[in-house]
C-alpha positions as CSV (number, residue, x, y, z in Angstrom):
1,X,54.8,25.8,68.2
2,X,59.2,25.1,68.5
3,X,61.2,24.3,64.5
4,X,61.2,20.6,63.8
5,X,64.8,19.5,64.5
6,X,66.8,16.5,62.9
7,X,68.7,15.2,65.3
8,X,70.7,12.4,64.4
9,X,70.5,9.7,66.7
10,X,73.4,8.8,69.1
11,X,75.0,4.9,69.7
12,X,73.3,4.7,72.9
13,X,69.5,5.5,71.3
14,X,70.6,2.9,68.3
15,X,71.3,0.4,71.2
16,X,68.3,1.1,73.3
17,X,66.1,-0.3,69.5
18,X,68.0,-3.4,69.5
19,X,67.3,-3.3,72.7
20,X,63.7,-2.9,72.5
21,X,63.2,-4.9,69.7
22,X,64.8,-8.4,72.1
23,X,63.6,-7.6,75.1
24,X,61.2,-4.8,75.6
25,X,63.4,-2.5,77.6
26,X,66.5,-1.0,77.3
27,X,68.9,0.7,79.8
28,X,70.8,3.6,79.3
29,X,72.1,6.6,80.0
30,X,72.0,10.5,80.3
31,X,75.0,10.7,79.1
32,X,74.8,7.7,76.7
33,X,72.2,9.4,74.7
34,X,74.4,12.7,74.8
35,X,73.1,14.8,76.8
36,X,75.7,17.2,78.7
37,X,77.2,16.0,81.6
38,X,75.5,17.2,84.9
39,X,72.7,17.2,83.0
40,X,70.5,15.8,86.0
41,X,71.7,18.1,88.5
42,X,71.2,21.0,86.6
43,X,67.6,20.1,86.1
44,X,67.1,19.4,89.6
45,X,68.5,22.6,90.6
46,X,65.4,24.3,88.2
47,X,62.8,21.4,88.9
48,X,62.9,19.8,92.3
49,X,61.7,22.8,94.2
50,X,59.3,24.1,96.4
51,X,58.3,26.2,93.9
52,X,57.1,24.0,91.5
53,X,56.6,21.1,93.4
54,X,53.6,20.1,95.2
55,X,51.7,17.5,97.6
56,X,47.9,17.3,96.0
57,X,45.8,16.3,98.2
58,X,43.8,12.3,97.2
59,X,47.5,11.9,95.6
60,X,49.2,7.9,96.5
61,X,51.9,7.3,97.5
62,X,50.5,10.6,99.6
63,X,54.0,12.3,100.8
64,X,54.6,12.0,97.0
65,X,55.7,15.6,95.9
66,X,55.2,16.3,91.5
67,X,54.5,18.8,88.8
68,X,53.8,17.8,85.5
69,X,53.5,18.7,81.7
70,X,52.2,17.2,78.4
71,X,53.4,18.3,75.0
72,X,51.8,16.9,70.9
73,X,55.2,16.2,69.2
74,X,55.0,15.5,65.5
75,X,57.4,13.7,63.6
76,X,57.5,14.9,60.1
77,X,61.0,12.4,58.0
78,X,63.5,12.6,61.0
79,X,62.5,16.4,62.1
80,X,60.3,16.4,65.6
81,X,58.1,19.1,66.1
82,X,57.7,20.0,70.4
83,X,53.8,22.0,70.8
84,X,52.5,22.9,74.6
85,X,49.5,20.6,74.2
86,X,46.2,22.7,76.0
87,X,45.4,19.9,78.0
88,X,47.8,18.3,81.0
89,X,44.7,16.3,83.5
90,X,44.7,12.9,84.4
91,X,41.6,10.4,84.6
92,X,41.1,7.3,86.0
93,X,44.6,6.3,87.1
94,X,46.5,4.6,89.2
95,X,43.4,3.2,91.1
96,X,42.1,6.9,91.6
97,X,38.8,7.9,90.2
98,X,37.9,10.6,88.2
99,X,40.0,13.9,86.7
100,X,43.3,15.2,88.5
101,X,45.2,18.5,87.4
102,X,48.2,18.4,89.6
103,X,51.1,21.8,89.2
104,X,52.5,22.7,85.7
105,X,55.6,23.0,84.6
106,X,56.5,24.9,81.7
107,X,59.7,22.5,79.6
108,X,59.6,23.8,76.0
109,X,60.1,27.4,77.9
110,X,64.0,26.0,78.1
111,X,66.1,25.1,75.6
112,X,67.5,22.9,78.4
113,X,63.5,20.2,78.8
114,X,63.0,20.2,75.1
115,X,66.9,19.1,74.3
116,X,65.9,16.5,77.0
117,X,62.5,15.9,75.3
118,X,64.2,15.3,71.8
119,X,66.9,13.2,73.4
120,X,63.7,11.4,74.8
121,X,61.3,10.8,72.3
122,X,64.3,9.3,69.8
123,X,63.9,6.9,72.9
124,X,61.2,5.2,70.4
125,X,62.4,3.4,67.8
126,X,61.5,4.9,63.8
127,X,59.4,2.1,63.1
128,X,57.3,2.5,66.9
129,X,56.5,6.1,65.6
130,X,52.8,7.9,66.1
131,X,53.8,10.7,63.7
132,X,51.4,12.8,66.0
133,X,51.2,12.3,69.5
134,X,51.7,13.7,72.7
135,X,54.3,12.8,76.0
136,X,53.3,12.8,79.3
137,X,56.3,14.8,81.7
138,X,55.7,13.9,86.2
139,X,57.8,15.0,87.7
140,X,58.2,13.5,91.5
141,X,60.0,13.8,94.6
142,X,59.3,10.5,97.4
143,X,60.4,9.9,101.0
144,X,59.1,6.4,102.0
145,X,57.6,3.9,99.4
146,X,57.6,5.3,95.1
147,X,54.4,4.0,93.8
148,X,51.9,1.2,95.8
149,X,51.9,-1.7,93.6
150,X,52.7,-3.5,90.2
151,X,50.8,-2.0,87.0
152,X,50.7,-0.2,84.3
153,X,50.0,3.5,83.3
154,X,47.7,1.9,79.9
155,X,50.7,3.7,77.6
156,X,52.9,2.8,74.6
157,X,56.2,3.3,76.5
158,X,57.3,4.2,79.8
159,X,60.8,6.6,80.1
160,X,61.9,6.2,83.7
161,X,65.2,9.1,84.4
162,X,66.6,9.7,87.7
163,X,67.7,12.7,88.6
164,X,68.0,12.4,92.7
165,X,68.7,9.9,94.9
166,X,69.3,10.2,98.7
167,X,69.2,6.2,100.7
168,X,68.7,3.1,99.3
169,X,66.2,1.1,97.7
170,X,63.9,2.5,95.0
171,X,64.6,-0.8,92.6
172,X,62.9,-0.3,90.2
173,X,60.9,-4.1,89.0
174,X,59.6,-5.1,85.2
175,X,56.7,-7.8,85.6
176,X,54.5,-10.7,83.1
177,X,51.2,-9.1,83.2
178,X,50.3,-12.6,84.0
179,X,52.9,-13.0,87.1
180,X,50.6,-10.1,88.6
181,X,47.5,-10.9,91.1
182,X,44.8,-9.0,90.7
183,X,45.9,-7.5,94.2
184,X,49.4,-6.7,93.7
185,X,51.1,-9.6,95.3
186,X,53.4,-10.8,92.7
187,X,53.2,-14.4,92.0
188,X,56.6,-15.0,89.4
189,X,60.2,-13.7,89.5
190,X,60.8,-9.6,88.1
191,X,62.1,-10.1,84.3
192,X,63.8,-7.3,85.5
193,X,65.7,-6.0,89.4
194,X,67.2,-2.6,89.4
195,X,68.2,0.2,91.1
196,X,68.5,3.0,88.8
197,X,71.1,5.9,89.7
198,X,70.4,9.4,89.5
199,X,72.1,10.0,85.6
200,X,70.0,6.2,84.4
201,X,67.3,5.0,82.4
202,X,65.2,2.5,81.5
203,X,62.5,2.7,78.6
204,X,59.7,-0.2,78.6
205,X,56.5,-1.2,76.4
206,X,54.6,-0.4,78.4
207,X,51.8,-2.8,77.2
208,X,54.6,-5.8,78.2
209,X,55.2,-5.0,81.7
210,X,53.6,-4.0,84.5
211,X,55.9,-1.8,86.5
212,X,57.0,-0.8,90.1
213,X,59.3,0.6,92.2
214,X,60.4,-1.3,95.8
215,X,60.1,1.3,99.5
216,X,63.4,4.3,99.6
217,X,65.2,3.5,102.7
218,X,66.9,5.4,104.3
219,X,70.5,6.7,104.7
220,X,72.1,6.7,108.3
221,X,71.6,9.5,110.5
222,X,69.1,11.3,107.6
223,X,66.7,11.1,105.5
224,X,65.5,9.1,101.8
225,X,63.6,10.8,98.6
226,X,64.2,10.0,95.7
227,X,63.3,12.4,92.1
228,X,62.0,11.2,89.0
229,X,61.4,12.4,85.5
230,X,58.5,9.8,84.7
231,X,58.1,9.8,81.5
232,X,54.7,8.6,79.2
233,X,55.0,7.6,75.4
234,X,50.9,8.8,74.9
235,X,47.9,6.2,73.4
236,X,46.5,8.3,70.6
237,X,43.4,8.2,72.6
238,X,45.2,9.3,76.2
239,X,44.7,13.1,75.2
240,X,44.1,12.7,70.4
241,X,41.1,12.0,68.6
242,X,42.1,7.7,66.6
């Protein structure tokens, strides 16, 4: 287990807490939560490559590449302890039945990644934090469709951090659940439509919104691609006994 660290919240964190309380979502950036300059570029070079990412049969969208880690966290007052969770299995998620195992990255072995984990978990307002929980970190590289349809991940909070993007599109949408039909058709206006650029972060309450992203569009003479972290502050029932 990593030693517990008590890192004071940044102004960016406090602004995110206020926005979450008011609207259920918050837009921020890696610099606003005091990650180092060029953090996303360094993270991309280390993790978003053929040695880390792979496409697994049956995953959707069909050309998506991915890797994953799951972190066990424990809050003791203001101290945050992180440790490796034994399982990264995904079960009955995103309309794909059964259990899935994806490539695992060992984020706790990298001090820079540990800084990221602390900064992300601090985005959860203090009064909404579980004392003991799991945090799913998904590394996604997409080329065409980002997701298949508006959906819930059935977790507490979702954090999306765009690492890199070539081309246009990939606009993130949040919808009230009643404005999305069972077949995924959108029947109302989006609460939020936001194109996230490299370094941009959004956090939102999963139960309050369904979310998706529009398809990528190719740049002139090139091929579109988006690298992003999609993280879940998990419900207790996802990995831990209630």
